[in-house]
Each structure stands twice: as C-alpha cells, then as structure tokens.
C-alpha positions in Angstrom: 0.1 0.0 0.1 1.2 3.6 -0.8 0.2 6.8 -1.5 0.7 8.2 -5.3 -0.9 11.3 -4.7 -2.0 14.1 -1.8 -3.9 16.9 -2.8 -4.5 19.7 0.1 -7.1 22.8 0.3 -6.8 25.7 3.1 -4.7 22.7 5.4 -2.4 24.0 8.0 0.0 26.3 6.5 -1.0 25.0 2.7 -3.8 26.9 0.8 -3.3 24.5 -1.9 -1.0 21.5 -2.7 -0.7 18.5 -4.7 2.2 16.2 -4.5 3.1 12.9 -6.4 4.4 10.5 -4.7 6.2 6.8 -5.0 6.8 3.8 -2.8 10.1 3.8 -1.4 11.4 6.3 0.8 10.8 9.9 0.2 12.2 12.6 2.6 10.7 16.3 3.3 13.6 18.0 4.3 13.7 22.0 5.3 14.1 24.2 8.0 11.5 24.0 11.1 8.1 26.1 10.8 8.3 25.2 6.8 5.6 23.3 6.7 6.9 19.6 6.0 5.5 18.0 9.4 2.1 19.5 8.0 2.2 17.1 5.0 2.6 13.8 6.7 0.1 15.1 9.3 -2.8 14.9 6.4 -1.9 12.1 5.5 -2.2 10.3 8.9 -5.3 12.6 9.3 -6.8 10.3 6.5 -6.2 7.0 7.7 -7.4 7.7 11.4 -9.3 11.1 11.3 -7.6 12.7 14.4 -4.5 14.7 14.6 -1.4 13.0 16.8 -0.5 16.8 17.3 -4.1 18.3 18.0 -6.9 17.2 19.9 -9.1 19.5 17.7 -9.9 20.0 14.3 -10.2 23.6 14.0 -6.0 24.2 14.0 -6.3 22.0 11.0 -8.0 24.8 8.7 -5.9 27.6 7.7 -6.3 31.1 9.1 -9.5 32.9 7.4 -11.0 29.5 5.6 -14.1 27.4 7.0 -12.7 23.8 6.3 -9.9 21.8 4.7 -10.0 19.4 2.1 -7.6 16.5 2.2 -6.9 14.6 -0.9 -5.5 11.0 -1.1 -4.8 9.0 -4.2 -3.9 5.3 -2.5 -2.3 3.1 -4.7 -2.2 -1.2 -3.5 -1.4 -3.3 -6.1 -2.7 -2.8 -9.2 -6.2 -1.0 -7.4 -6.5 2.6 -6.3 -8.7 4.2 -3.6 -9.0 8.3 -4.1 -10.2 9.1 -0.4 -11.2 13.0 0.3 -11.8 14.4 3.9 -14.1 17.5 4.5 -12.4 19.3 7.6 -15.5 21.1 9.1 -14.7 22.6 12.8 -17.7 22.3 15.3 -19.7 20.8 12.3 -19.7 16.8 11.2 -16.6 16.0 8.6 -17.6 14.5 5.1 -15.9 12.1 3.1 -16.3 10.9 -0.4 -14.2 7.3 -1.4 -14.0 7.6 -5.7 -15.8 10.5 -5.6 -19.0 8.9 -3.6 -20.3 10.6 -1.0 -20.2 8.2 2.6 -22.9 8.2 5.0 -20.1 8.9 8.2 -17.0 10.1 7.2 -15.8 7.1 9.7 -16.6 5.1 7.1 -13.5 5.8 5.2 -11.3 4.2 7.7 -9.1 1.2 7.3 -8.8 2.2 3.6 -5.3 3.7 4.0 -3.6 2.6 7.0 -0.5 4.6 8.6 2.2 3.6 11.7 3.2 7.8 12.3 6.3 7.8 14.8 7.1 11.2 16.0 9.1 13.0 19.0 5.4 13.0 20.7 5.7 8.9 21.0 7.9 9.7 24.2 4.6 10.4 25.9 3.6 6.6 25.1 6.4 5.9 28.0 6.6 8.7 30.1 3.4 10.2 30.0 -0.3 9.6 31.2 -2.1 5.9 30.9 -4.7 8.2 28.7 -1.8 7.9 25.8 -1.2 4.0 25.7 -5.1 3.5 26.0 -5.3 5.8 23.1 -2.1 3.8 21.7 -4.1 0.7 21.8 -7.5 2.0 20.7 -6.1 3.8 17.0 -4.6 0.2 16.4 -7.6 -1.4 16.7 -9.4 0.4 14.7 -6.4 0.5 12.1 -7.1 -3.1 12.3 -10.7 -3.5 12.3 -12.4 -0.2 11.6 -15.9 -1.0 13.0 -14.0 -0.8 16.5 -14.4 2.9 15.6 -17.9 2.9 16.7 -17.4 0.6 19.4 -15.1 3.0 20.9 -17.7 6.1 20.1 -20.5 3.9 21.8 -18.2 3.3 24.9 -17.5 6.9 25.5 -21.1 8.3 24.8 -22.0 5.4 27.6 -19.9 6.3 29.8 -20.9 9.9 29.5 -24.3 9.0 30.7 -23.9 6.9 33.2 -21.1 9.5 34.8 -24.7 12.0 34.5 -26.3 9.9 35.9 -24.4 8.8 38.7 -24.2 12.3 39.5 -27.9 12.5 40.0 -28.5 9.7 41.5 -26.0 10.4 44.1 -27.5 13.7 44.8 -24.3 15.4 43.6 -26.1 18.7 41.2 -26.9 19.9 44.5 -30.4 17.6 45.1 -30.9 14.7 47.0 -30.5 11.0 45.6 -33.1 10.5 43.2 -34.3 6.9 43.2 -35.7 7.2 39.6 -31.7 7.7 38.9 -30.9 4.9 41.2 -33.7 2.1 39.4 -32.3 3.6 36.0 -28.4 2.3 36.7 -29.0 -1.3 36.1 -29.8 -0.4 32.2 -26.8 2.0 32.1 -24.8 -1.0 34.0 -25.5 -3.6 31.4 -24.4 -1.1 28.7 -21.2 -0.6 29.9 -20.5 -3.9 30.6 -21.4 -5.1 26.8 -19.4 -2.3 24.8 -17.0 -2.6 27.9 -16.8 -6.3 27.8 -16.0 -5.8 23.2 -13.2 -3.3 24.0 -11.5 -4.9 26.8 -11.4 -8.4 25.4 -10.0 -6.7 22.0 -7.3 -4.8 23.4 -6.4 -8.1 25.5 -5.9 -10.2 22.6 -3.9 -6.9 20.5 -1.5 -7.1 24.2 -1.2 -10.5 23.6 0.3 -10.0 20.0 2.1 -6.6 20.2 4.2 -8.7 22.9 6.7 -10.7 21.3 6.7 -8.1 18.6 7.7 -5.2 21.4 10.4 -7.5 22.8 12.6 -8.6 19.5 12.4 -4.8 17.6 13.2 -3.2 21.6 15.9 -5.9 21.4 17.4 -5.0 18.2 17.0 -1.4 18.7 19.0 -1.3 21.8 21.4 -4.0 21.0 24.9 -3.7 22.7 23.3 -1.1 25.0 22.0 -3.9 27.6 23.4 -3.9 30.6 23.1 -7.8 31.0 21.5 -10.5 28.7 18.1 -9.4 30.3 18.9 -6.6 32.1 16.6 -3.9 29.6 14.7 -6.6 27.9 11.0 -4.8 27.2 7.7 -6.2 27.5 4.3 -5.4 28.1 1.3 -6.2 30.1 -2.5 -5.1 30.5 -3.8 -4.2 33.8 -7.3 -3.2 34.5 -8.1 -1.5 36.9 -10.1 -4.1 38.7 -9.6 -7.7 39.8 -9.2 -9.7 36.2 -8.8 -13.2 36.2 -6.0 -14.1 34.0 -6.0 -15.3 30.5 -9.5 -14.1 30.4 -10.4 -13.9 26.9 -14.0 -14.7 26.2 -16.5 -11.5 25.5 -19.6 -12.7 27.4 -17.7 -13.8 30.8 -15.8 -10.6 30.7 -18.8 -8.8 30.6 -20.7 -10.8 33.4 -17.6 -9.7 35.1 -17.7 -6.2 34.6 -21.1 -6.0 35.8 -20.2 -7.8 39.2 -17.7 -5.5 39.7 -19.6 -2.5 38.9 -22.3 -3.5 41.1 -19.8 -3.8 43.6 -18.4 -0.4 43.5 -21.7 1.1 43.1 -21.6 3.1 46.3 -18.1 4.2 45.6 -19.2 5.8 42.4 -22.7 7.0 43.5 -20.1 9.3 46.6 -17.9 10.2 44.0 -20.1 10.9 40.6 -18.2 9.0 38.5 -17.8 5.6 36.8 -14.5 3.6 38.3 -14.7 0.4 36.7 -14.5 -0.1 32.5 -11.5 0.0 29.6 -11.3 3.9 30.5 -9.7 3.2 33.8 -7.0 0.4 32.3 -3.2 0.6 31.8 -0.9 -0.9 29.3 2.3 -1.7 31.6 5.3 -1.3 29.7 8.5 -2.2 31.5 12.5 -3.3 31.1 13.8 -6.1 32.9 12.1 -6.2 36.2 10.9 -2.2 36.3 8.7 -0.2 34.9 9.4 2.1 32.3 7.6 5.2 33.6 10.0 7.0 35.5 12.6 4.0 35.4 13.8 4.2 31.6 16.3 6.8 30.7 15.8 9.2 27.6 17.6 6.5 25.1 15.9 3.7 26.7 12.0 5.6 26.5 12.9 6.5 22.5 13.8 3.1 21.9 10.9 1.2 23.8 8.4 3.6 22.0 9.9 3.3 18.7 9.6 -0.2 19.3 5.7 0.0 20.0 5.4 1.5 16.3 7.4 -1.3 14.4 5.4 -4.2 16.7 2.0 -2.3 15.1 3.5 -2.1 11.3 4.6 -5.7 12.1 0.6 -6.6 12.8 -1.0 -4.4 10.5 1.1 -5.9 7.5 1.0 -9.1 9.4 -2.8 -8.2 8.3 -2.2 -8.2 4.7 -1.2 -4.8 3.3 2.1 -3.0 4.0 1.2 0.1 5.6 2.6 3.4 5.1 5.5 4.0 7.3 5.7 7.9 8.5 9.2 8.9 10.1 8.4 12.8 11.5 11.4 14.5 12.9 12.6 11.3 14.6 16.6 10.7 13.4 17.4 14.3 15.2 16.9 12.8 18.6 19.1 9.5 17.9 22.5 8.8 18.0 24.5 6.8 15.1 24.0 3.8 16.4 19.9 3.8 16.5 19.5 6.0 13.5 21.5 3.1 11.6 19.3 0.2 13.0 16.1 1.9 12.5 17.0 2.3 9.3 17.3 -0.9 8.2 14.2 -2.2 9.9 12.6 -0.2 8.1 14.3 -0.1 4.5 11.9 -3.1 2.9 8.4 -1.1 3.6 6.6 -0.6 1.0 6.3 3.2 1.4 8.3 5.4 3.8 7.9 9.1 4.2 10.0 11.1 6.3 10.6 14.8 7.7 14.3 15.9 9.0 15.1 19.7 9.5 19.1 19.0 8.4 19.3 16.5 5.1 22.7 15.1 7.5 20.5 13.3 10.2 18.9 11.3 7.6 21.0 7.7 7.3 22.3 7.3 3.8 20.0 4.0 3.7 16.7 6.2 3.8 18.1 9.3 1.0 16.3 7.7 -2.0 14.0 10.9 -3.3 14.3 14.5 -1.8 11.7 16.8 -1.3 12.6 20.4 -0.1 10.0 22.3 1.7 10.0 25.8 2.0 7.6 28.8 2.7 4.3 26.6 2.3 6.0 25.0 -0.9 7.6 21.9 -2.2 9.9 21.4 -4.2 11.6 18.1 -5.6 15.1 17.8 -5.5 16.9 17.4 -8.6 
C-alpha cells in the first residue's frame, strides 16, 4: 500500500498544494516551521481521522478558511482508491470515496493504514495512561475499523452513566434520586456490553504485540543492555479491577464487569464517576524488572516507543497490507547507532515518508527521493 498523490486545500499552512508520490522512501527536508510535518499529518489524518499534534480539528484549517480538504490517492497493487476528507470544525466532517459520498466520515477508515512515529511518542512511555489507551484503541481501529463505532458507543454510555451517577448520588445540588438509581442497572448492562467488547479486543491485541515489542527493542538497543536480560522490554495489560488471568471471552468479561460495577456502586455514587471499565485501564510497559515509566532513561524511552510503533507495523503488515510508515522528525533525537538500526528495520516497507530539518540527520539508507519544503511550497530535489 502507498499514497501516490496528496492534495491539500486550506490545510494548515497550505492554501493549495498537490504532490505525486512513489513507493520507497521520500524525505521532506527543510528548516523548522516550513510545513514538513503538515504534509505527513494530513496523510495520517486520512488514515485515523485524528491528529497526532492537536486534539481538535480547528487548528487544521488555514486561518480565514471555513474548512480544509485533504485528498489522497491510495494504491494497492493494481487498484486505486481516492479518499477525500472535508474537515469542518464545529460540524460533522464529510468523506467521499471514489467521488461517492459516504454516510459517515468514519466509513473511510481502514482504506489507508499508517504507522506514524514522532517525538510526541515519548508520551507512550512517560505520559499518562490515557496516552497508552489511545495507542491501543487507534491500533484496533486501524486493524478493524468497526472498533471506531465500539469506542464511540462506549464513550457515549460512559458519559451518560457519569451524568446519571451525579444525579442519583445527589451531587447536582439535590437529594439522591430513586428514579435515577433504578435506571442505573440498564446503563450498567450497556457499559458492560460495550466495555467487554473493547476490553476483549485490547487483551488479544496486547498478546499479539508482546513478542514483536520484545524483538524490536532487542534489535534497536542491541549492545546497550547492562546484562542479558537487564533491559528486555515487556508489555502487559492491567485492568483497573481484579481481572482473572487469561480471560478473553467477551461474554465472561461482560459478566465480570457487571459484578464489579455492582460492587463499586456506593463508591461511584459518592464520587459521581464510573470507576470500573476500559477507560481506567493501563498498558504497562517494562524494562527488565522495572516499570519503564519513571525508570527508563531518555534513550531507553525513545527505543521503547519506537519498538511499539514497529510492533504495530508488524501486526498491520501481517493483516495483509504493508502500511505507510511515517517518521516525523525523529532522526535528530537518535544517536548514530539507533539511526542505522532503524533504517535497516524499515528499509523493506513499501512506502516510508520521512521529515528532517537537517539533511545530515538522514541515514544514507533512507536517502532515495528528497523534497525541499520552504514557505509552504514543496520542490523535488534534482
């Protein structure tokens, strides 16, 4: 899979730009602030319908414009798909596939698949649990787009249930509401149903990620270990409640969730929030016997975050399509050894898009096709 054409209208710093791209490695080079990351962000947005840089769509639209449009022509073998996304801050986004209107923008998910690694990925190791939950869920959606709907359903149920808990517990300035308490059982069942589906998928996903993460970390950090197993990487899923080991069945998980919600009801009414469910779980990363968060060095954290992305690449590749790999301004943060090892690990990917402020930061293995980016314009280097 690769992107053969990218066209932007009023996206970030680009009033209008069109690029023809090819398989292999394409590097976008130029000083900081010239629009390199905006190009790869647009491609990633088509794949995920979210930005790795901002939490809302408004910054994606050029100043003074009402909307932004991103078009990508995606090639898979001898087939092509034209995806057009219309970004409308404050309103529903719209999507077209091969000029035909889709019922919902999220129906375009899964056509283009992207793995993006950027400096912000340090948050996967050093940041709050929400960063790691988002990583898992984004990967789930990339592999099975229907989980975008599952995640949206869970968030809707969670929001409604939290509101009901506040009312039932009298946290809105009144007394406890018997009618709200009676309704909680219904919302408990919905929370368990949608939560169990998301939880079961996350558990299986972590099982699949585990060997790839360990192998890639060993490859990237080879020679840097203090001992044979001194900094081996591992990952586990930690539910925020007592979850029996090896439980993967969705119906069983739903039953266990309902039981745990019932056990914690008094605490939830007192606090006015849902205390049980996938929204409170953690992806636990470790090096050797220690948790990575708080103990991993800067270099180890970089290697671990990169290993997570490479493990994602392996899983998506195993599903049948080689995803587009984006390396956004990462080589400046890596030493020569890690640069070389990363270049070797990604060299066989069908399409790799790289950004760099300094040409010398690019490993020689990744200098195939280069574009110079300056002042919102993109020029192929001769």
